[in-house]
mmJSON file of the N, C-alpha and C atoms, coordinates in Angstrom:
{"data_MODEL":{"atom_site":{
"group_PDB":["ATOM","ATOM","ATOM","ATOM","ATOM","ATOM","ATOM","ATOM","ATOM","ATOM","ATOM","ATOM","ATOM","ATOM","ATOM","ATOM","ATOM","ATOM","ATOM","ATOM","ATOM","ATOM","ATOM","ATOM","ATOM","ATOM","ATOM","ATOM","ATOM","ATOM","ATOM","ATOM","ATOM","ATOM","ATOM","ATOM","ATOM","ATOM","ATOM","ATOM","ATOM","ATOM","ATOM","ATOM","ATOM","ATOM","ATOM","ATOM","ATOM","ATOM","ATOM","ATOM","ATOM","ATOM","ATOM","ATOM","ATOM","ATOM","ATOM","ATOM","ATOM","ATOM","ATOM","ATOM","ATOM","ATOM","ATOM","ATOM","ATOM","ATOM","ATOM","ATOM","ATOM","ATOM","ATOM","ATOM","ATOM","ATOM","ATOM","ATOM","ATOM","ATOM","ATOM","ATOM","ATOM","ATOM","ATOM","ATOM","ATOM","ATOM","ATOM","ATOM","ATOM","ATOM","ATOM","ATOM","ATOM","ATOM","ATOM","ATOM","ATOM","ATOM","ATOM","ATOM","ATOM","ATOM","ATOM","ATOM","ATOM","ATOM","ATOM","ATOM","ATOM","ATOM","ATOM","ATOM","ATOM","ATOM","ATOM","ATOM","ATOM","ATOM","ATOM","ATOM","ATOM","ATOM","ATOM","ATOM","ATOM","ATOM","ATOM","ATOM","ATOM","ATOM","ATOM","ATOM","ATOM","ATOM","ATOM","ATOM","ATOM","ATOM","ATOM","ATOM","ATOM","ATOM","ATOM","ATOM","ATOM","ATOM","ATOM","ATOM","ATOM","ATOM","ATOM","ATOM","ATOM","ATOM","ATOM","ATOM","ATOM","ATOM","ATOM","ATOM","ATOM","ATOM","ATOM","ATOM","ATOM","ATOM","ATOM","ATOM","ATOM","ATOM","ATOM","ATOM","ATOM","ATOM","ATOM","ATOM","ATOM","ATOM","ATOM","ATOM","ATOM","ATOM","ATOM","ATOM","ATOM","ATOM","ATOM","ATOM","ATOM","ATOM","ATOM","ATOM","ATOM","ATOM","ATOM","ATOM","ATOM","ATOM","ATOM","ATOM","ATOM","ATOM","ATOM","ATOM","ATOM","ATOM","ATOM","ATOM","ATOM","ATOM","ATOM","ATOM","ATOM","ATOM","ATOM"],
"id":[1,2,3,4,5,6,7,8,9,10,11,12,13,14,15,16,17,18,19,20,21,22,23,24,25,26,27,28,29,30,31,32,33,34,35,36,37,38,39,40,41,42,43,44,45,46,47,48,49,50,51,52,53,54,55,56,57,58,59,60,61,62,63,64,65,66,67,68,69,70,71,72,73,74,75,76,77,78,79,80,81,82,83,84,85,86,87,88,89,90,91,92,93,94,95,96,97,98,99,100,101,102,103,104,105,106,107,108,109,110,111,112,113,114,115,116,117,118,119,120,121,122,123,124,125,126,127,128,129,130,131,132,133,134,135,136,137,138,139,140,141,142,143,144,145,146,147,148,149,150,151,152,153,154,155,156,157,158,159,160,161,162,163,164,165,166,167,168,169,170,171,172,173,174,175,176,177,178,179,180,181,182,183,184,185,186,187,188,189,190,191,192,193,194,195,196,197,198,199,200,201,202,203,204,205,206,207,208,209,210,211,212,213,214,215,216,217,218,219],
"type_symbol":["N","C","C","N","C","C","N","C","C","N","C","C","N","C","C","N","C","C","N","C","C","N","C","C","N","C","C","N","C","C","N","C","C","N","C","C","N","C","C","N","C","C","N","C","C","N","C","C","N","C","C","N","C","C","N","C","C","N","C","C","N","C","C","N","C","C","N","C","C","N","C","C","N","C","C","N","C","C","N","C","C","N","C","C","N","C","C","N","C","C","N","C","C","N","C","C","N","C","C","N","C","C","N","C","C","N","C","C","N","C","C","N","C","C","N","C","C","N","C","C","N","C","C","N","C","C","N","C","C","N","C","C","N","C","C","N","C","C","N","C","C","N","C","C","N","C","C","N","C","C","N","C","C","N","C","C","N","C","C","N","C","C","N","C","C","N","C","C","N","C","C","N","C","C","N","C","C","N","C","C","N","C","C","N","C","C","N","C","C","N","C","C","N","C","C","N","C","C","N","C","C","N","C","C","N","C","C","N","C","C","N","C","C","N","C","C","N","C","C"],
"label_atom_id":["N","CA","C","N","CA","C","N","CA","C","N","CA","C","N","CA","C","N","CA","C","N","CA","C","N","CA","C","N","CA","C","N","CA","C","N","CA","C","N","CA","C","N","CA","C","N","CA","C","N","CA","C","N","CA","C","N","CA","C","N","CA","C","N","CA","C","N","CA","C","N","CA","C","N","CA","C","N","CA","C","N","CA","C","N","CA","C","N","CA","C","N","CA","C","N","CA","C","N","CA","C","N","CA","C","N","CA","C","N","CA","C","N","CA","C","N","CA","C","N","CA","C","N","CA","C","N","CA","C","N","CA","C","N","CA","C","N","CA","C","N","CA","C","N","CA","C","N","CA","C","N","CA","C","N","CA","C","N","CA","C","N","CA","C","N","CA","C","N","CA","C","N","CA","C","N","CA","C","N","CA","C","N","CA","C","N","CA","C","N","CA","C","N","CA","C","N","CA","C","N","CA","C","N","CA","C","N","CA","C","N","CA","C","N","CA","C","N","CA","C","N","CA","C","N","CA","C","N","CA","C","N","CA","C","N","CA","C","N","CA","C","N","CA","C","N","CA","C","N","CA","C","N","CA","C"],
"label_alt_id":[null,null,null,null,null,null,null,null,null,null,null,null,null,null,null,null,null,null,null,null,null,null,null,null,null,null,null,null,null,null,null,null,null,null,null,null,null,null,null,null,null,null,null,null,null,null,null,null,null,null,null,null,null,null,null,null,null,null,null,null,null,null,null,null,null,null,null,null,null,null,null,null,null,null,null,null,null,null,null,null,null,null,null,null,null,null,null,null,null,null,null,null,null,null,null,null,null,null,null,null,null,null,null,null,null,null,null,null,null,null,null,null,null,null,null,null,null,null,null,null,null,null,null,null,null,null,null,null,null,null,null,null,null,null,null,null,null,null,null,null,null,null,null,null,null,null,null,null,null,null,null,null,null,null,null,null,null,null,null,null,null,null,null,null,null,null,null,null,null,null,null,null,null,null,null,null,null,null,null,null,null,null,null,null,null,null,null,null,null,null,null,null,null,null,null,null,null,null,null,null,null,null,null,null,null,null,null,null,null,null,null,null,null,null,null,null,null,null,null],
"label_comp_id":["UNK","UNK","UNK","UNK","UNK","UNK","UNK","UNK","UNK","UNK","UNK","UNK","UNK","UNK","UNK","UNK","UNK","UNK","UNK","UNK","UNK","UNK","UNK","UNK","UNK","UNK","UNK","UNK","UNK","UNK","UNK","UNK","UNK","UNK","UNK","UNK","UNK","UNK","UNK","UNK","UNK","UNK","UNK","UNK","UNK","UNK","UNK","UNK","UNK","UNK","UNK","UNK","UNK","UNK","UNK","UNK","UNK","UNK","UNK","UNK","UNK","UNK","UNK","UNK","UNK","UNK","UNK","UNK","UNK","UNK","UNK","UNK","UNK","UNK","UNK","UNK","UNK","UNK","UNK","UNK","UNK","UNK","UNK","UNK","UNK","UNK","UNK","UNK","UNK","UNK","UNK","UNK","UNK","UNK","UNK","UNK","UNK","UNK","UNK","UNK","UNK","UNK","UNK","UNK","UNK","UNK","UNK","UNK","UNK","UNK","UNK","UNK","UNK","UNK","UNK","UNK","UNK","UNK","UNK","UNK","UNK","UNK","UNK","UNK","UNK","UNK","UNK","UNK","UNK","UNK","UNK","UNK","UNK","UNK","UNK","UNK","UNK","UNK","UNK","UNK","UNK","UNK","UNK","UNK","UNK","UNK","UNK","UNK","UNK","UNK","UNK","UNK","UNK","UNK","UNK","UNK","UNK","UNK","UNK","UNK","UNK","UNK","UNK","UNK","UNK","UNK","UNK","UNK","UNK","UNK","UNK","UNK","UNK","UNK","UNK","UNK","UNK","UNK","UNK","UNK","UNK","UNK","UNK","UNK","UNK","UNK","UNK","UNK","UNK","UNK","UNK","UNK","UNK","UNK","UNK","UNK","UNK","UNK","UNK","UNK","UNK","UNK","UNK","UNK","UNK","UNK","UNK","UNK","UNK","UNK","UNK","UNK","UNK","UNK","UNK","UNK","UNK","UNK","UNK"],
"label_asym_id":["A","A","A","A","A","A","A","A","A","A","A","A","A","A","A","A","A","A","A","A","A","A","A","A","A","A","A","A","A","A","A","A","A","A","A","A","A","A","A","A","A","A","A","A","A","A","A","A","A","A","A","A","A","A","A","A","A","A","A","A","A","A","A","A","A","A","A","A","A","A","A","A","A","A","A","A","A","A","A","A","A","A","A","A","A","A","A","A","A","A","A","A","A","A","A","A","A","A","A","A","A","A","A","A","A","A","A","A","A","A","A","A","A","A","A","A","A","A","A","A","A","A","A","A","A","A","A","A","A","A","A","A","A","A","A","A","A","A","A","A","A","A","A","A","A","A","A","A","A","A","A","A","A","A","A","A","A","A","A","A","A","A","A","A","A","A","A","A","A","A","A","A","A","A","A","A","A","A","A","A","A","A","A","A","A","A","A","A","A","A","A","A","A","A","A","A","A","A","A","A","A","A","A","A","A","A","A","A","A","A","A","A","A","A","A","A","A","A","A"],
"label_entity_id":["1","1","1","1","1","1","1","1","1","1","1","1","1","1","1","1","1","1","1","1","1","1","1","1","1","1","1","1","1","1","1","1","1","1","1","1","1","1","1","1","1","1","1","1","1","1","1","1","1","1","1","1","1","1","1","1","1","1","1","1","1","1","1","1","1","1","1","1","1","1","1","1","1","1","1","1","1","1","1","1","1","1","1","1","1","1","1","1","1","1","1","1","1","1","1","1","1","1","1","1","1","1","1","1","1","1","1","1","1","1","1","1","1","1","1","1","1","1","1","1","1","1","1","1","1","1","1","1","1","1","1","1","1","1","1","1","1","1","1","1","1","1","1","1","1","1","1","1","1","1","1","1","1","1","1","1","1","1","1","1","1","1","1","1","1","1","1","1","1","1","1","1","1","1","1","1","1","1","1","1","1","1","1","1","1","1","1","1","1","1","1","1","1","1","1","1","1","1","1","1","1","1","1","1","1","1","1","1","1","1","1","1","1","1","1","1","1","1","1"],
"label_seq_id":[1,1,1,2,2,2,3,3,3,4,4,4,5,5,5,6,6,6,7,7,7,8,8,8,9,9,9,10,10,10,11,11,11,12,12,12,13,13,13,14,14,14,15,15,15,16,16,16,17,17,17,18,18,18,19,19,19,20,20,20,21,21,21,22,22,22,23,23,23,24,24,24,25,25,25,26,26,26,27,27,27,28,28,28,29,29,29,30,30,30,31,31,31,32,32,32,33,33,33,34,34,34,35,35,35,36,36,36,37,37,37,38,38,38,39,39,39,40,40,40,41,41,41,42,42,42,43,43,43,44,44,44,45,45,45,46,46,46,47,47,47,48,48,48,49,49,49,50,50,50,51,51,51,52,52,52,53,53,53,54,54,54,55,55,55,56,56,56,57,57,57,58,58,58,59,59,59,60,60,60,61,61,61,62,62,62,63,63,63,64,64,64,65,65,65,66,66,66,67,67,67,68,68,68,69,69,69,70,70,70,71,71,71,72,72,72,73,73,73],
"pdbx_PDB_ins_code":[null,null,null,null,null,null,null,null,null,null,null,null,null,null,null,null,null,null,null,null,null,null,null,null,null,null,null,null,null,null,null,null,null,null,null,null,null,null,null,null,null,null,null,null,null,null,null,null,null,null,null,null,null,null,null,null,null,null,null,null,null,null,null,null,null,null,null,null,null,null,null,null,null,null,null,null,null,null,null,null,null,null,null,null,null,null,null,null,null,null,null,null,null,null,null,null,null,null,null,null,null,null,null,null,null,null,null,null,null,null,null,null,null,null,null,null,null,null,null,null,null,null,null,null,null,null,null,null,null,null,null,null,null,null,null,null,null,null,null,null,null,null,null,null,null,null,null,null,null,null,null,null,null,null,null,null,null,null,null,null,null,null,null,null,null,null,null,null,null,null,null,null,null,null,null,null,null,null,null,null,null,null,null,null,null,null,null,null,null,null,null,null,null,null,null,null,null,null,null,null,null,null,null,null,null,null,null,null,null,null,null,null,null,null,null,null,null,null,null],
"Cartn_x":[-54.198,-53.188,-53.169,-53.987,-53.941,-54.431,-55.182,-55.684,-54.703,-53.578,-52.609,-52.157,-51.925,-51.494,-52.522,-53.8,-54.88,-54.921,-54.79,-54.817,-53.619,-52.43,-51.222,-51.326,-51.844,-51.981,-52.992,-54.065,-55.068,-54.463,-53.706,-53.066,-52.017,-51.285,-50.302,-51.004,-52.146,-52.911,-53.421,-53.929,-54.417,-53.272,-52.11,-50.951,-50.535,-50.433,-49.935,-50.992,-52.252,-53.301,-54.013,-53.945,-54.647,-53.703,-53.095,-52.336,-51.277,-50.468,-49.359,-49.801,-51.081,-51.594,-52.338,-52.446,-53.147,-52.174,-52.604,-51.763,-51.342,-50.07,-49.547,-48.932,-49.036,-48.476,-46.951,-46.358,-44.897,-44.344,-45.175,-44.707,-44.507,-43.787,-43.592,-42.365,-41.581,-40.355,-40.623,-40.364,-40.562,-39.534,-38.417,-37.389,-37.82,-38.762,-39.245,-40.314,-40.756,-41.843,-41.387,-40.137,-39.649,-39.973,-39.58,-39.768,-41.112,-41.566,-42.799,-43.895,-44.569,-45.581,-46.965,-47.701,-49.073,-50.01,-51.128,-52.108,-52.724,-52.876,-53.488,-54.982,-55.349,-56.732,-57.144,-58.417,-58.944,-59.207,-59.38,-59.675,-60.967,-61.974,-63.256,-63.089,-62.333,-62.105,-61.365,-60.365,-59.604,-60.474,-61.31,-62.226,-63.208,-63.731,-64.652,-63.958,-62.743,-61.975,-61.703,-61.337,-61.06,-62.319,-63.443,-64.71,-65.067,-64.893,-65.156,-64.247,-62.965,-62.015,-62.38,-62.773,-63.169,-64.304,-65.304,-66.476,-66.151,-65.467,-65.236,-64.097,-63.09,-61.892,-61.593,-61.492,-61.007,-61.987,-63.254,-64.217,-64.402,-64.094,-64.215,-63.058,-62.024,-60.856,-61.173,-62.3,-62.635,-62.889,-63.093,-63.327,-62.038,-60.907,-59.624,-59.175,-58.409,-57.891,-57.079,-57.282,-56.556,-57.222,-58.313,-59.014,-59.851,-60.021,-60.846,-62.32,-62.609,-64.011,-64.611,-63.793,-64.341,-63.401,-63.994,-63.226,-62.744,-61.482,-60.932,-61.599,-62.414,-63.105,-64.533],
"Cartn_y":[-22.01,-22.838,-24.253,-24.537,-25.859,-26.952,-26.58,-27.567,-27.841,-27.146,-27.308,-28.758,-29.432,-30.822,-31.732,-31.475,-32.277,-32.071,-30.825,-30.511,-31.144,-30.991,-31.566,-33.086,-33.721,-35.187,-35.638,-34.873,-35.209,-35.149,-34.076,-33.975,-35.073,-35.42,-36.501,-37.829,-38.053,-39.284,-39.325,-38.208,-38.142,-38.437,-37.888,-38.114,-39.581,-40.203,-41.579,-42.617,-42.331,-43.325,-43.151,-41.959,-41.716,-41.272,-40.133,-39.507,-40.403,-41.035,-41.803,-43.039,-43.388,-44.551,-44.172,-42.874,-42.393,-42.356,-42.884,-42.884,-41.458,-41.273,-39.966,-39.219,-39.752,-39.093,-39.086,-37.924,-37.811,-37.247,-37.006,-36.471,-34.974,-34.47,-33.026,-32.548,-33.459,-33.081,-32.773,-31.541,-31.162,-31.815,-32.252,-32.899,-34.274,-34.892,-36.221,-36.151,-34.965,-34.817,-34.965,-34.745,-34.877,-33.661,-33.724,-32.599,-32.636,-33.824,-33.955,-34.544,-33.678,-34.119,-34.032,-35.119,-35.166,-35.451,-34.763,-34.988,-36.376,-37.067,-38.383,-38.256,-37.297,-37.092,-35.647,-35.445,-34.08,-33.72,-32.46,-32.035,-32.691,-32.744,-33.347,-34.841,-35.556,-36.985,-37.225,-36.391,-36.53,-36.203,-35.191,-34.84,-35.976,-36.577,-37.708,-38.898,-39.191,-40.287,-40.032,-38.789,-38.432,-38.541,-38.093,-38.198,-39.661,-40.508,-41.936,-42.517,-42.142,-42.633,-42.152,-40.878,-40.353,-41.172,-41.453,-42.186,-43.643,-44.286,-45.729,-46.102,-45.265,-45.666,-44.795,-43.511,-42.644,-42.545,-42.349,-42.21,-43.503,-44.636,-45.935,-46.205,-45.386,-45.577,-45.363,-44.767,-44.516,-45.806,-46.908,-48.184,-48.965,-48.405,-49.078,-49.0,-49.985,-49.953,-48.681,-48.066,-46.844,-45.581,-45.723,-44.564,-43.931,-42.614,-41.902,-42.009,-42.494,-42.65,-41.411,-40.419,-39.217,-38.71,-38.115,-37.517,-36.158,-35.784,-34.571,-33.262,-33.285,-32.061,-32.236],
"Cartn_z":[-187.622,-188.236,-187.662,-186.676,-186.075,-187.02,-188.054,-189.012,-190.145,-190.157,-191.235,-191.377,-190.254,-190.296,-190.928,-190.644,-191.229,-192.736,-193.157,-194.59,-195.291,-194.717,-195.31,-195.392,-194.359,-194.354,-195.405,-195.562,-196.572,-197.97,-198.257,-199.57,-199.772,-198.723,-198.833,-199.13,-198.486,-198.746,-200.172,-200.659,-202.045,-203.011,-202.724,-203.593,-203.603,-202.435,-202.383,-202.739,-202.454,-202.691,-204.029,-204.615,-205.876,-206.992,-206.826,-207.919,-208.535,-207.707,-208.263,-209.038,-208.941,-209.675,-210.953,-211.214,-212.404,-213.58,-214.711,-215.912,-216.245,-216.508,-216.862,-215.689,-214.482,-213.305,-213.38,-213.174,-213.204,-211.901,-210.939,-209.667,-209.73,-208.762,-208.678,-209.444,-209.971,-210.663,-212.134,-212.534,-213.936,-214.843,-214.289,-215.111,-215.581,-214.896,-215.284,-216.368,-216.724,-217.687,-219.132,-219.384,-220.748,-221.605,-222.881,-223.791,-224.506,-224.875,-225.653,-224.763,-224.019,-223.066,-223.696,-223.615,-224.119,-222.952,-222.916,-221.857,-222.003,-220.887,-220.88,-220.59,-219.747,-219.318,-219.575,-219.848,-219.836,-218.373,-218.09,-216.723,-216.237,-217.094,-216.713,-216.414,-217.256,-217.025,-215.709,-215.444,-214.212,-212.996,-213.104,-212.014,-211.757,-212.809,-212.659,-211.992,-212.424,-211.847,-210.361,-210.043,-208.652,-207.793,-208.321,-207.576,-207.31,-208.312,-208.125,-207.053,-207.096,-206.108,-204.7,-204.592,-203.278,-202.671,-203.481,-202.999,-202.721,-203.65,-203.541,-202.598,-202.497,-201.755,-200.54,-200.744,-199.675,-198.511,-198.792,-197.707,-196.943,-197.552,-196.895,-195.941,-195.983,-195.138,-193.67,-193.341,-191.939,-191.181,-191.875,-191.195,-190.962,-191.388,-191.205,-189.75,-189.291,-187.921,-187.676,-186.539,-186.206,-186.701,-187.433,-187.954,-186.857,-186.946,-185.977,-186.323,-187.54,-187.951,-188.552,-188.841,-189.448,-190.536,-191.54,-192.622,-192.114,-192.38,-191.788,-192.225,-193.214,-193.595,-193.267],
"occupancy":[1.0,1.0,1.0,1.0,1.0,1.0,1.0,1.0,1.0,1.0,1.0,1.0,1.0,1.0,1.0,1.0,1.0,1.0,1.0,1.0,1.0,1.0,1.0,1.0,1.0,1.0,1.0,1.0,1.0,1.0,1.0,1.0,1.0,1.0,1.0,1.0,1.0,1.0,1.0,1.0,1.0,1.0,1.0,1.0,1.0,1.0,1.0,1.0,1.0,1.0,1.0,1.0,1.0,1.0,1.0,1.0,1.0,1.0,1.0,1.0,1.0,1.0,1.0,1.0,1.0,1.0,1.0,1.0,1.0,1.0,1.0,1.0,1.0,1.0,1.0,1.0,1.0,1.0,1.0,1.0,1.0,1.0,1.0,1.0,1.0,1.0,1.0,1.0,1.0,1.0,1.0,1.0,1.0,1.0,1.0,1.0,1.0,1.0,1.0,1.0,1.0,1.0,1.0,1.0,1.0,1.0,1.0,1.0,1.0,1.0,1.0,1.0,1.0,1.0,1.0,1.0,1.0,1.0,1.0,1.0,1.0,1.0,1.0,1.0,1.0,1.0,1.0,1.0,1.0,1.0,1.0,1.0,1.0,1.0,1.0,1.0,1.0,1.0,1.0,1.0,1.0,1.0,1.0,1.0,1.0,1.0,1.0,1.0,1.0,1.0,1.0,1.0,1.0,1.0,1.0,1.0,1.0,1.0,1.0,1.0,1.0,1.0,1.0,1.0,1.0,1.0,1.0,1.0,1.0,1.0,1.0,1.0,1.0,1.0,1.0,1.0,1.0,1.0,1.0,1.0,1.0,1.0,1.0,1.0,1.0,1.0,1.0,1.0,1.0,1.0,1.0,1.0,1.0,1.0,1.0,1.0,1.0,1.0,1.0,1.0,1.0,1.0,1.0,1.0,1.0,1.0,1.0,1.0,1.0,1.0,1.0,1.0,1.0,1.0,1.0,1.0,1.0,1.0,1.0],
"B_iso_or_equiv":[0.0,0.0,0.0,0.0,0.0,0.0,0.0,0.0,0.0,0.0,0.0,0.0,0.0,0.0,0.0,0.0,0.0,0.0,0.0,0.0,0.0,0.0,0.0,0.0,0.0,0.0,0.0,0.0,0.0,0.0,0.0,0.0,0.0,0.0,0.0,0.0,0.0,0.0,0.0,0.0,0.0,0.0,0.0,0.0,0.0,0.0,0.0,0.0,0.0,0.0,0.0,0.0,0.0,0.0,0.0,0.0,0.0,0.0,0.0,0.0,0.0,0.0,0.0,0.0,0.0,0.0,0.0,0.0,0.0,0.0,0.0,0.0,0.0,0.0,0.0,0.0,0.0,0.0,0.0,0.0,0.0,0.0,0.0,0.0,0.0,0.0,0.0,0.0,0.0,0.0,0.0,0.0,0.0,0.0,0.0,0.0,0.0,0.0,0.0,0.0,0.0,0.0,0.0,0.0,0.0,0.0,0.0,0.0,0.0,0.0,0.0,0.0,0.0,0.0,0.0,0.0,0.0,0.0,0.0,0.0,0.0,0.0,0.0,0.0,0.0,0.0,0.0,0.0,0.0,0.0,0.0,0.0,0.0,0.0,0.0,0.0,0.0,0.0,0.0,0.0,0.0,0.0,0.0,0.0,0.0,0.0,0.0,0.0,0.0,0.0,0.0,0.0,0.0,0.0,0.0,0.0,0.0,0.0,0.0,0.0,0.0,0.0,0.0,0.0,0.0,0.0,0.0,0.0,0.0,0.0,0.0,0.0,0.0,0.0,0.0,0.0,0.0,0.0,0.0,0.0,0.0,0.0,0.0,0.0,0.0,0.0,0.0,0.0,0.0,0.0,0.0,0.0,0.0,0.0,0.0,0.0,0.0,0.0,0.0,0.0,0.0,0.0,0.0,0.0,0.0,0.0,0.0,0.0,0.0,0.0,0.0,0.0,0.0,0.0,0.0,0.0,0.0,0.0,0.0],
"pdbx_formal_charge":[null,null,null,null,null,null,null,null,null,null,null,null,null,null,null,null,null,null,null,null,null,null,null,null,null,null,null,null,null,null,null,null,null,null,null,null,null,null,null,null,null,null,null,null,null,null,null,null,null,null,null,null,null,null,null,null,null,null,null,null,null,null,null,null,null,null,null,null,null,null,null,null,null,null,null,null,null,null,null,null,null,null,null,null,null,null,null,null,null,null,null,null,null,null,null,null,null,null,null,null,null,null,null,null,null,null,null,null,null,null,null,null,null,null,null,null,null,null,null,null,null,null,null,null,null,null,null,null,null,null,null,null,null,null,null,null,null,null,null,null,null,null,null,null,null,null,null,null,null,null,null,null,null,null,null,null,null,null,null,null,null,null,null,null,null,null,null,null,null,null,null,null,null,null,null,null,null,null,null,null,null,null,null,null,null,null,null,null,null,null,null,null,null,null,null,null,null,null,null,null,null,null,null,null,null,null,null,null,null,null,null,null,null,null,null,null,null,null,null],
"auth_seq_id":[1,1,1,2,2,2,3,3,3,4,4,4,5,5,5,6,6,6,7,7,7,8,8,8,9,9,9,10,10,10,11,11,11,12,12,12,13,13,13,14,14,14,15,15,15,16,16,16,17,17,17,18,18,18,19,19,19,20,20,20,21,21,21,22,22,22,23,23,23,24,24,24,25,25,25,26,26,26,27,27,27,28,28,28,29,29,29,30,30,30,31,31,31,32,32,32,33,33,33,34,34,34,35,35,35,36,36,36,37,37,37,38,38,38,39,39,39,40,40,40,41,41,41,42,42,42,43,43,43,44,44,44,45,45,45,46,46,46,47,47,47,48,48,48,49,49,49,50,50,50,51,51,51,52,52,52,53,53,53,54,54,54,55,55,55,56,56,56,57,57,57,58,58,58,59,59,59,60,60,60,61,61,61,62,62,62,63,63,63,64,64,64,65,65,65,66,66,66,67,67,67,68,68,68,69,69,69,70,70,70,71,71,71,72,72,72,73,73,73],
"auth_comp_id":["UNK","UNK","UNK","UNK","UNK","UNK","UNK","UNK","UNK","UNK","UNK","UNK","UNK","UNK","UNK","UNK","UNK","UNK","UNK","UNK","UNK","UNK","UNK","UNK","UNK","UNK","UNK","UNK","UNK","UNK","UNK","UNK","UNK","UNK","UNK","UNK","UNK","UNK","UNK","UNK","UNK","UNK","UNK","UNK","UNK","UNK","UNK","UNK","UNK","UNK","UNK","UNK","UNK","UNK","UNK","UNK","UNK","UNK","UNK","UNK","UNK","UNK","UNK","UNK","UNK","UNK","UNK","UNK","UNK","UNK","UNK","UNK","UNK","UNK","UNK","UNK","UNK","UNK","UNK","UNK","UNK","UNK","UNK","UNK","UNK","UNK","UNK","UNK","UNK","UNK","UNK","UNK","UNK","UNK","UNK","UNK","UNK","UNK","UNK","UNK","UNK","UNK","UNK","UNK","UNK","UNK","UNK","UNK","UNK","UNK","UNK","UNK","UNK","UNK","UNK","UNK","UNK","UNK","UNK","UNK","UNK","UNK","UNK","UNK","UNK","UNK","UNK","UNK","UNK","UNK","UNK","UNK","UNK","UNK","UNK","UNK","UNK","UNK","UNK","UNK","UNK","UNK","UNK","UNK","UNK","UNK","UNK","UNK","UNK","UNK","UNK","UNK","UNK","UNK","UNK","UNK","UNK","UNK","UNK","UNK","UNK","UNK","UNK","UNK","UNK","UNK","UNK","UNK","UNK","UNK","UNK","UNK","UNK","UNK","UNK","UNK","UNK","UNK","UNK","UNK","UNK","UNK","UNK","UNK","UNK","UNK","UNK","UNK","UNK","UNK","UNK","UNK","UNK","UNK","UNK","UNK","UNK","UNK","UNK","UNK","UNK","UNK","UNK","UNK","UNK","UNK","UNK","UNK","UNK","UNK","UNK","UNK","UNK","UNK","UNK","UNK","UNK","UNK","UNK"],
"auth_asym_id":["A","A","A","A","A","A","A","A","A","A","A","A","A","A","A","A","A","A","A","A","A","A","A","A","A","A","A","A","A","A","A","A","A","A","A","A","A","A","A","A","A","A","A","A","A","A","A","A","A","A","A","A","A","A","A","A","A","A","A","A","A","A","A","A","A","A","A","A","A","A","A","A","A","A","A","A","A","A","A","A","A","A","A","A","A","A","A","A","A","A","A","A","A","A","A","A","A","A","A","A","A","A","A","A","A","A","A","A","A","A","A","A","A","A","A","A","A","A","A","A","A","A","A","A","A","A","A","A","A","A","A","A","A","A","A","A","A","A","A","A","A","A","A","A","A","A","A","A","A","A","A","A","A","A","A","A","A","A","A","A","A","A","A","A","A","A","A","A","A","A","A","A","A","A","A","A","A","A","A","A","A","A","A","A","A","A","A","A","A","A","A","A","A","A","A","A","A","A","A","A","A","A","A","A","A","A","A","A","A","A","A","A","A","A","A","A","A","A","A"],
"auth_atom_id":["N","CA","C","N","CA","C","N","CA","C","N","CA","C","N","CA","C","N","CA","C","N","CA","C","N","CA","C","N","CA","C","N","CA","C","N","CA","C","N","CA","C","N","CA","C","N","CA","C","N","CA","C","N","CA","C","N","CA","C","N","CA","C","N","CA","C","N","CA","C","N","CA","C","N","CA","C","N","CA","C","N","CA","C","N","CA","C","N","CA","C","N","CA","C","N","CA","C","N","CA","C","N","CA","C","N","CA","C","N","CA","C","N","CA","C","N","CA","C","N","CA","C","N","CA","C","N","CA","C","N","CA","C","N","CA","C","N","CA","C","N","CA","C","N","CA","C","N","CA","C","N","CA","C","N","CA","C","N","CA","C","N","CA","C","N","CA","C","N","CA","C","N","CA","C","N","CA","C","N","CA","C","N","CA","C","N","CA","C","N","CA","C","N","CA","C","N","CA","C","N","CA","C","N","CA","C","N","CA","C","N","CA","C","N","CA","C","N","CA","C","N","CA","C","N","CA","C","N","CA","C","N","CA","C","N","CA","C","N","CA","C","N","CA","C","N","CA","C","N","CA","C","N","CA","C"],
"pdbx_PDB_model_num":[1,1,1,1,1,1,1,1,1,1,1,1,1,1,1,1,1,1,1,1,1,1,1,1,1,1,1,1,1,1,1,1,1,1,1,1,1,1,1,1,1,1,1,1,1,1,1,1,1,1,1,1,1,1,1,1,1,1,1,1,1,1,1,1,1,1,1,1,1,1,1,1,1,1,1,1,1,1,1,1,1,1,1,1,1,1,1,1,1,1,1,1,1,1,1,1,1,1,1,1,1,1,1,1,1,1,1,1,1,1,1,1,1,1,1,1,1,1,1,1,1,1,1,1,1,1,1,1,1,1,1,1,1,1,1,1,1,1,1,1,1,1,1,1,1,1,1,1,1,1,1,1,1,1,1,1,1,1,1,1,1,1,1,1,1,1,1,1,1,1,1,1,1,1,1,1,1,1,1,1,1,1,1,1,1,1,1,1,1,1,1,1,1,1,1,1,1,1,1,1,1,1,1,1,1,1,1,1,1,1,1,1,1,1,1,1,1,1,1]
}}}
């Protein structure tokens, strides 16, 4: 269980640095979704977008000040 913090921090980073900037994001609250919800992305499109973000943005964060220089996984 000692890696739980690393996993939780990674998911928090993905949420704040990627998810909330994707069109159609409504957060974790189902009340914000409304009654007539339409998908903005297909699963494949979202996976492609996430992969691009991982390569272009997230993995480059290791060069930021205070970084340990390694990806947690």
